[in-house]
C-alpha positions as CSV (number, residue, x, y, z in Angstrom):
1,M,-23.9,211.8,36.0
2,M,-25.3,215.2,36.6
3,E,-27.8,216.4,34.0
4,E,-29.0,219.8,33.1
5,I,-31.3,221.1,30.4
6,A,-29.7,223.4,27.7
7,R,-31.1,225.4,24.7
8,V,-29.4,225.5,21.4
9,V,-28.3,229.0,20.6
10,A,-26.3,228.4,17.4
11,N,-25.1,225.4,15.4
12,G,-21.5,225.6,14.0
13,N,-20.7,224.0,10.6
14,S,-17.4,222.6,12.1
15,G,-19.1,220.1,14.5
16,W,-19.6,222.5,17.5
17,V,-23.0,223.6,18.9
18,V,-23.4,226.6,21.2
19,V,-25.9,226.0,24.0
20,E,-27.2,228.2,26.8
21,V,-27.9,226.9,30.4
22,E,-30.1,228.8,32.7
23,M,-28.3,228.9,36.1
24,K,-30.4,227.9,39.1
25,S,-29.9,229.1,42.6
26,A,-30.6,227.0,45.6
27,C,-32.8,230.1,46.7
28,N,-36.3,230.5,45.5
29,H,-37.2,227.1,46.4
30,C,-38.6,227.5,49.9
31,E,-41.8,229.2,51.2
32,T,-39.9,232.1,52.8
33,S,-38.1,233.1,49.4
34,E,-40.1,236.3,49.2
35,S,-39.0,237.8,52.7
36,C,-35.6,236.2,52.5
37,G,-32.6,238.7,52.2
38,T,-30.4,235.8,51.0
39,S,-32.9,235.2,48.1
40,A,-32.9,238.9,47.2
41,V,-29.0,239.0,46.9
42,S,-29.1,235.7,44.9
43,K,-31.5,237.2,42.5
44,A,-29.5,240.4,42.0
45,F,-26.1,239.0,41.7
46,S,-26.2,235.6,40.3
47,P,-25.6,235.0,36.6
48,K,-28.9,234.1,34.9
49,V,-27.4,232.1,31.9
50,Q,-24.1,230.4,30.9
51,R,-23.3,229.9,27.3
52,F,-20.7,227.5,26.0
53,S,-19.7,225.3,23.0
54,I,-20.0,221.5,22.9
55,Q,-18.6,219.2,20.2
56,S,-21.2,217.2,18.3
57,D,-21.6,215.4,15.1
58,Q,-25.3,216.0,14.9
59,Q,-27.0,219.0,13.7
60,F,-29.4,220.8,16.1
61,V,-31.9,223.5,15.4
62,K,-31.6,226.8,17.2
63,G,-34.1,226.7,20.2
64,E,-33.9,222.9,20.5
65,R,-33.6,221.7,23.9
66,L,-30.7,219.2,24.8
67,K,-30.0,217.2,28.1
68,L,-26.5,217.7,28.9
69,G,-24.4,215.4,31.2
70,L,-21.4,216.0,33.6
71,P,-19.6,213.2,35.4
72,E,-20.1,213.7,39.3
73,S,-16.4,213.2,39.7
74,V,-15.6,216.5,38.2
75,I,-17.9,218.3,40.4
76,L,-16.6,216.4,43.5
77,K,-12.9,217.2,42.5
78,A,-13.8,220.8,42.0
79,A,-15.6,221.0,45.4
80,T,-12.7,219.4,47.1
81,L,-10.0,221.8,45.7
82,V,-12.3,224.9,46.5
83,Y,-13.5,223.9,50.0
84,I,-11.2,221.3,51.6
85,L,-7.7,222.7,50.3
86,P,-8.1,226.1,52.0
87,L,-9.0,224.3,55.2
88,L,-5.9,222.3,54.9
89,G,-3.9,225.3,54.1
90,F,-5.3,227.0,57.2
91,F,-4.1,224.4,59.6
92,I,-0.8,224.0,57.8
93,G,-0.3,227.7,58.0
94,A,-1.3,228.0,61.6
95,L,1.0,225.0,62.6
96,L,3.9,226.7,60.8
97,G,3.2,230.1,62.5
98,N,3.1,228.5,65.9
99,L,6.3,226.5,65.2
100,S,8.1,229.8,64.0
101,A,6.8,231.6,67.2
102,N,8.3,229.1,69.3
103,L,11.6,229.4,67.6
104,A,11.6,233.2,67.6
105,D,10.1,233.4,71.1
106,V,7.2,235.7,70.3
107,N,3.5,235.5,70.6
108,S,2.5,232.2,69.4
109,D,-1.4,232.9,69.2
110,L,-0.8,235.9,66.8
111,C,1.7,234.0,64.6
112,A,-0.5,231.0,64.4
113,I,-3.7,233.1,63.4
114,S,-1.6,235.0,60.9
115,G,-0.1,231.9,59.4
116,G,-3.5,230.2,59.4
117,V,-5.1,233.3,57.4
118,L,-2.0,233.4,55.0
119,G,-2.0,229.6,54.4
120,G,-5.8,229.3,53.9
121,F,-5.7,232.3,51.5
122,L,-2.7,230.8,49.5
123,F,-4.3,227.4,49.4
124,W,-7.7,229.0,48.3
125,K,-5.8,230.7,45.4
126,L,-4.2,227.4,44.5
127,G,-7.5,225.5,44.7
128,K,-9.4,228.2,42.7
129,K,-6.8,228.0,40.0
130,A,-6.7,224.1,39.9
131,A,-10.6,224.1,39.9
132,K,-10.7,226.4,36.9
133,K,-8.2,224.3,35.0
134,L,-10.4,221.2,35.8
135,E,-13.5,222.9,34.7
136,E,-11.9,223.9,31.3
137,Q,-10.8,220.2,30.8
138,A,-14.4,218.8,31.7
139,Q,-16.5,218.9,28.7
140,P,-20.2,218.2,29.1
141,I,-21.6,215.6,26.8
142,I,-25.0,215.6,25.1
143,V,-27.2,212.9,26.5
144,K,-30.2,213.3,24.3
145,S,-32.2,215.8,22.4
146,L,-35.7,216.9,23.9
147,G,-36.7,218.6,20.8
148,K,-38.1,222.1,20.3
149,P,-40.4,223.5,23.1
150,I,-44.0,224.0,22.1
151,E,-44.8,227.4,21.2
152,I,-48.2,228.9,22.3
153,A,-49.8,231.4,20.0
154,H,-51.0,234.6,21.8
């Protein structure tokens, strides 16, 4: 199970709690992050927090920290849909483009490239749509409460 720390933003009366998770980037973790162009782009364009609701029987206080869990199978399925499916579409499109070029007696390389790009794009759109549906169905669970953070007086 993949775990992440979230902060309670609001506590609904109907059994739902609104939490906020700070998004972390792979950048900023190496010694060259200050002079790295990728790190600068990541800081500028990546979302900082993600807010969503989780169903819960317990009442939590605003500001309380929670440890959330999401099964790895959901993440692996989404990664497969987004990365492997377009690659498969590229190969299928290239094969179909090559076969149709041989039947029509035209430039097979150009048809294979065009078919590959078209197949990759179509399968990417399909994978993205399926991954979004999978993400909506996958609900994180509250593993445990970590309590309120210690506030330091200034």
